[in-house]
N, C-alpha and C positions, 0 to 999 in steps of 0.2 A: 416537440419534435425530438427524436433521438438523434444525437450527434455521433455517438459511438458507444460500443460495448467492449469491455475488457474482461477477460477471465484468466486466472492464473492458479496453479496448484504447486505446492512445495512439499517435498518429502522432509518432514521435520528432522529426522535423525541425520539425514545428509546435510541439511542446512546447519544444524548444530555442529557437525564436524567441520564445516567450512568456517564457522565462527572460531572454532578452536585452532584451526590451521593458520588463520589470518587474524591475529589479535586486533588489528586496526579496522577490520571490516565492520564490527559492531558500531564504532563511532562514525564510520563513513556512511552507513546505511540509515542509522536511526537517530532521532532526536534524543536529548538527554532523558526525557521522561519515558520514551519507548524503551530505552536500553535496560530499564529496570524490570521489564515484563518477563514472565516465564518463557521458556524456549518455544513452546507451541504458539504462544501469542506473538512472539517475535517473527516466527515463520509466517504466521497469518498476516502480520503487518507488512512483511516483505511481499507477500502475494498481492496485497492491496496496492502497493506502490507499482508493481509490475502491471497489474490490471488497469490502473489509472493511466499509465503510459500507453497501453494498448488502446484504451477508450479514446485517448486524445491523439492517437496516431503519431506519437512522438518518442518512440524508444530511443534512448541515448541522448536526448536533448533536455531532459528534465533533471533537476537536482533532487537527490533522495530526501533531503530534509525539507523540501518544499511541499510535501504532503504527509500527513500523519493522522492517526486515529487514536485520540486519547481514550484511556480506559475509564469508563464511567459506569460503576456498578448499577445494575438494574435498568440500564438505558440501552437502546439499540445503538450500534456503532454509527458514528458521524464522521465523515471525511472532512478534514481541515486542509486548506491549501493556501499557498502564498508563492511569492517569487516566480520562478520559471513555470510552475504548474498553473498559477493564476494567470500569467501572461498568455499561455497557450489556450487555456479555457476561454479567456476573453477574446482571443483571436478567432476562436471557433463559435463564439456566441453561447457558450455553456453557462447556464445560470444555476443548475442544480445537478448534484450527483446522487444516485441511488447506490447503496452499498450493502452487500451481504458478505459476511465472513464466517468461516467455520473451521474447526480443526477436530479431527477424530481419526482413530485408527492409524496414527502416524502421518496423516496428510493434513495440510492446511490449504484452504481454498478461499478465493475471493472473486466476487463478481462486481463490476462497476459499470453503471449505466450513466453516461453523460447526456444531459438533456438541455435543450435550448428553450 
């Protein structure tokens, strides 16, 4: 059963400008491993985090570091969760997430499906 669907898009250049204007933003939004990724991948990870919040109907109540997508060459993206995100998923009976991320032509996008 589908519990929720989240979609988010990010303008990569605008996102990079935000990171430059607010130096602490990178640390606040991303795990240490994520921080090392290229700009387009960071924007895509941010889109994932926003899409997860939408799929779980919890914008504002989830901690940014509680969901992440490690980079694994040659592998499809896999969402990892913990803390506040895990608690909300458990509350809703979510047992699996489907994830699709992409970045092209200056736009990063993510789709997350939460399934029970």
